[in-house]
C-alpha positions as CSV (number, residue, x, y, z in Angstrom):
1,M,-23.9,-6.2,-14.3
2,I,-22.3,-3.4,-12.2
3,P,-24.9,-1.2,-10.5
4,S,-25.3,2.2,-12.4
5,S,-26.4,4.3,-9.4
6,P,-23.6,5.4,-7.1
7,S,-23.4,4.2,-3.6
8,S,-24.0,6.6,-0.7
9,I,-20.5,5.7,0.5
10,P,-17.6,5.1,-1.8
11,V,-16.6,1.5,-2.2
12,V,-12.8,0.8,-2.1
13,L,-11.4,-2.6,-3.0
14,T,-8.1,-3.9,-1.5
15,I,-6.3,-6.6,-3.3
16,A,-3.6,-7.9,-0.9
17,G,-2.3,-10.6,1.4
18,S,-3.7,-11.4,4.8
19,D,-1.7,-10.6,8.0
20,S,-2.7,-13.0,10.8
21,S,-1.7,-10.5,13.5
22,G,-4.1,-7.9,12.0
23,G,-1.7,-5.0,11.7
24,A,-0.8,-5.0,8.0
25,G,-2.1,-6.4,4.7
26,I,-5.8,-6.7,4.1
27,Q,-6.7,-6.3,7.7
28,A,-4.9,-2.9,7.9
29,D,-6.4,-1.9,4.6
30,I,-10.0,-2.6,5.7
31,K,-9.5,-0.7,9.0
32,T,-8.0,2.3,7.1
33,I,-10.6,2.4,4.4
34,S,-13.4,2.2,7.0
35,A,-11.8,4.8,9.3
36,T,-11.4,7.3,6.5
37,G,-15.1,7.2,5.5
38,C,-15.4,4.5,2.8
39,Y,-16.8,1.0,2.4
40,A,-14.1,-1.7,2.2
41,C,-14.2,-4.9,0.2
42,S,-11.3,-7.3,-0.4
43,V,-9.7,-9.9,-2.6
44,M,-7.1,-12.0,-0.8
45,T,-4.0,-13.1,-2.7
46,A,-2.0,-14.9,0.0
47,S,-2.2,-16.0,3.6
48,T,0.8,-15.1,5.7
49,A,1.8,-16.4,9.1
50,Q,3.1,-13.3,10.7
51,N,3.0,-11.1,13.9
52,T,4.6,-8.0,15.2
53,Q,8.0,-9.7,15.2
54,G,8.2,-10.9,11.6
55,V,6.8,-12.9,8.7
56,F,7.3,-16.7,9.1
57,D,5.4,-18.2,6.2
58,V,3.6,-17.1,3.0
59,L,1.0,-19.2,1.2
60,P,-0.2,-17.7,-2.1
61,L,-3.8,-18.6,-3.0
62,P,-4.6,-20.5,-6.1
63,V,-4.8,-18.1,-9.0
64,N,-8.3,-19.4,-10.0
65,H,-9.6,-18.5,-6.6
66,V,-8.1,-15.0,-6.9
67,I,-9.9,-14.6,-10.2
68,Q,-13.2,-15.8,-8.8
69,Q,-12.9,-13.3,-6.0
70,L,-12.2,-10.5,-8.5
71,D,-15.2,-11.5,-10.6
72,A,-17.5,-11.7,-7.5
73,V,-16.8,-8.2,-6.3
74,F,-16.6,-6.4,-9.7
75,S,-19.8,-8.0,-10.9
76,D,-21.8,-6.8,-7.9
77,L,-20.2,-3.7,-6.2
78,N,-19.8,-0.2,-7.5
79,I,-16.0,0.0,-6.8
80,V,-14.7,3.5,-7.1
81,A,-11.0,2.9,-6.1
82,V,-8.7,-0.1,-5.9
83,K,-5.7,-0.4,-3.7
84,I,-3.2,-3.2,-4.5
85,G,-0.7,-4.6,-2.0
86,M,1.0,-8.0,-1.9
87,L,0.5,-10.1,-5.0
88,A,2.9,-12.9,-4.2
89,N,3.7,-14.4,-7.7
90,A,3.6,-13.8,-11.4
91,E,0.3,-15.7,-12.0
92,I,-1.5,-13.5,-9.6
93,V,0.1,-10.3,-11.0
94,E,-1.1,-11.3,-14.5
95,A,-4.6,-12.2,-13.4
96,V,-5.1,-9.0,-11.5
97,A,-3.7,-6.9,-14.4
98,N,-5.9,-8.7,-16.9
99,K,-9.0,-8.0,-14.8
100,L,-8.2,-4.4,-14.2
101,Q,-7.6,-3.9,-17.9
102,T,-11.2,-5.0,-18.4
103,V,-12.9,-3.1,-15.6
104,R,-10.8,0.0,-15.5
105,P,-11.5,1.3,-12.0
106,R,-11.7,5.1,-11.6
107,H,-8.7,5.2,-9.2
108,L,-5.9,2.7,-8.8
109,V,-3.2,2.9,-6.1
110,I,-0.5,0.3,-6.0
111,D,1.7,-0.3,-3.0
112,P,4.4,-2.6,-4.5
113,V,4.9,-5.0,-1.6
114,L,8.2,-6.5,-2.5
115,L,9.9,-6.9,0.9
116,S,8.8,-7.3,4.5
117,T,10.2,-4.9,7.1
118,S,12.7,-7.6,8.1
119,G,13.9,-7.9,4.5
120,R,12.0,-11.1,3.4
121,M,11.0,-11.1,-0.3
122,L,7.2,-11.1,-0.6
123,L,7.0,-11.2,-4.4
124,S,8.6,-13.9,-6.4
125,Q,11.5,-12.9,-8.7
126,D,9.7,-13.9,-11.9
127,A,6.7,-11.6,-10.9
128,L,8.8,-8.4,-11.0
129,Q,8.7,-8.0,-14.8
130,P,5.0,-8.5,-15.3
131,L,4.4,-6.1,-12.3
132,Q,6.4,-3.4,-14.0
133,D,5.1,-4.1,-17.6
134,M,1.4,-4.9,-17.0
135,L,0.3,-3.4,-13.7
136,L,2.2,-0.4,-12.6
137,P,1.5,1.6,-15.8
138,M,-2.2,1.4,-15.1
139,A,-1.9,3.0,-11.6
140,D,-2.7,6.6,-10.7
141,L,-0.1,6.3,-8.0
142,V,2.6,3.8,-7.1
143,T,3.9,4.0,-3.5
144,P,7.3,2.3,-3.0
145,N,9.4,2.8,0.1
146,L,13.1,3.4,-0.5
147,P,14.1,-0.4,-0.5
148,E,11.2,-1.2,-2.9
149,A,12.2,1.7,-5.2
150,A,15.7,0.3,-5.2
151,V,14.4,-3.1,-6.3
152,L,12.2,-1.5,-9.1
153,L,15.2,0.4,-10.3
154,G,17.6,-2.5,-10.1
155,Y,19.8,-0.9,-7.4
156,P,21.6,-3.1,-4.9
157,T,19.2,-4.1,-2.2
158,S,21.7,-4.8,0.6
159,D,20.3,-1.8,2.5
160,S,16.8,-3.2,2.6
161,G,14.9,-4.1,5.7
162,E,15.4,-2.5,9.1
163,R,18.5,-0.4,8.3
164,R,18.1,3.3,7.7
165,I,19.3,4.2,4.3
166,R,20.1,7.4,2.4
167,P,18.2,8.0,-0.9
168,R,20.5,8.3,-3.8
169,P,20.5,11.7,-5.5
170,E,19.6,10.2,-8.8
171,M,16.7,8.1,-7.5
172,I,14.0,10.7,-8.3
173,A,15.3,11.2,-11.8
174,D,15.5,7.4,-12.4
175,L,11.9,6.9,-11.1
176,Q,10.7,9.6,-13.4
177,R,12.3,7.7,-16.3
178,L,10.1,4.7,-15.5
179,G,7.3,6.6,-17.2
180,L,4.6,6.0,-14.6
181,P,1.8,8.6,-14.1
182,A,2.8,9.3,-10.5
183,I,5.0,7.8,-7.7
184,L,5.0,8.5,-4.0
185,L,8.5,7.7,-2.8
186,K,8.1,7.1,0.9
187,G,11.0,8.2,3.1
188,G,10.3,6.3,6.3
189,H,13.5,4.2,5.8
190,A,15.7,7.3,5.3
191,D,18.4,8.1,7.9
192,D,17.1,11.6,8.9
193,P,16.3,11.2,12.6
194,H,14.0,14.3,12.7
195,Y,11.9,14.3,9.6
196,S,10.2,11.8,7.3
197,Q,10.1,13.1,3.7
198,D,8.0,11.7,1.0
199,W,8.3,12.7,-2.7
200,L,5.3,12.9,-5.0
201,I,6.9,12.4,-8.4
202,T,5.5,12.8,-11.9
203,A,7.2,13.0,-15.2
204,S,7.9,16.7,-14.8
205,T,7.6,17.5,-11.1
206,A,8.8,16.3,-7.7
207,T,6.9,17.7,-4.6
208,M,8.1,17.0,-1.1
209,F,5.8,16.2,1.8
210,S,7.7,16.6,5.0
211,A,6.5,15.6,8.5
212,A,8.2,15.3,11.9
213,R,9.4,11.8,12.5
214,I,7.4,10.4,15.4
215,N,9.3,8.6,18.1
216,E,7.1,5.5,18.2
217,S,8.1,1.9,17.7
218,N,4.6,0.6,16.8
219,T,4.8,1.1,13.0
220,H,3.6,-2.3,11.7
221,G,1.6,-1.8,8.6
222,T,2.4,1.8,7.8
223,G,2.9,1.3,4.1
224,C,-0.4,-0.6,3.8
225,T,-2.2,2.1,5.8
226,L,-0.8,5.0,3.8
227,S,-1.7,3.6,0.4
228,S,-5.2,2.5,1.5
229,A,-5.9,6.0,3.0
230,I,-4.8,7.6,-0.3
231,A,-7.1,5.3,-2.3
232,A,-10.0,6.2,0.1
233,Y,-9.5,9.9,-0.2
234,L,-9.3,9.6,-4.0
235,A,-12.6,7.7,-3.8
236,R,-14.1,10.5,-1.8
237,G,-13.2,13.0,-4.6
238,D,-9.8,14.5,-3.4
239,S,-7.2,15.4,-6.0
240,L,-4.0,13.3,-5.9
241,S,-2.0,15.9,-4.0
242,S,-4.8,16.5,-1.5
243,A,-5.3,12.7,-1.0
244,V,-1.6,12.3,-0.3
245,E,-1.6,15.2,2.2
246,A,-4.8,13.9,3.9
247,A,-3.4,10.4,4.1
248,K,-0.2,11.6,5.7
249,T,-2.1,13.5,8.3
250,Y,-4.2,10.4,9.1
251,I,-1.2,8.1,9.3
252,S,0.7,10.5,11.6
253,G,-2.2,10.4,14.0
254,A,-2.5,6.6,13.8
255,I,1.2,6.3,14.6
256,R,1.1,8.9,17.3
257,H,-1.7,7.0,19.1
258,A,-0.4,3.5,18.4
259,S,1.0,2.9,21.9
260,Q,-2.6,3.1,23.3
261,L,-3.2,-0.4,21.8
262,D,-0.4,-2.3,23.5
263,V,-0.6,-5.2,21.0
264,G,2.2,-7.7,20.4
265,Q,5.8,-8.0,21.6
266,G,7.5,-6.5,18.5
267,K,6.6,-3.5,16.3
268,G,3.0,-3.2,17.1
269,P,0.1,-2.0,14.8
270,L,-1.1,1.5,14.3
271,H,-4.2,2.8,15.9
272,H,-6.4,3.0,12.8
273,F,-9.5,4.2,14.7
274,Y,-7.7,6.9,16.9
275,Q,-10.3,9.5,15.7
276,H,-13.2,7.3,16.9
277,S,-14.3,5.9,20.2
278,F,-12.7,2.5,19.6
279,G,-9.8,1.9,22.0
280,Q,-10.2,5.1,23.9
């Protein structure tokens, strides 16, 4: 039985894969949710062997164990918002969708983790259809980057991964035709050297959020961090537009201060606690 009295701090659940280097996935989600004023709980879907230089192995967890984790947290915690990241395969997508159909969390943010930064597929091909049919329509917000949006729309994906790409003019209109409540199209992979432009897209509107591009190579886990921050701000009572704006402000600071950490030999993690005493 879920407790009826609200917690003094909003509880946010992340459903995602683990990053052994701590910069992305569930680890980044927990740091972000905590740093933005909420209590983080988690359901792990996969274990990955990765570091700041790439993803080397992915081990999806047994679906029954994922279901048991979901049952455990939802039966005990007053979860206000859910953020979904890597789901790995069709069985896990369907299990998560079935559970969320039952519990209906107040807020649901989905970061459709389809590709690693280096271009490795992180969702099995047979999971794409149930993701689109069962899970994405339940979300308050879906947050694809440009390569992930291309996959969702069936565009050629040769420009995925590290290469900077130019968003197609028809992409926003095509995303609107997917019929989802709201999409945040992240522009970090765009080829503009000066600005990073994200688009908050609904069926009838497209609002641009523009920020100066920060000259910082430590960007591991930016997508996980942004979607988790949005979920946390929604849990705290912000409107969708305000949550996106607050999350972008938070992630800009986390990127700007990332070099203070000096972690790893590749694209290092963000400084999730730059506003706090940690790491100063």
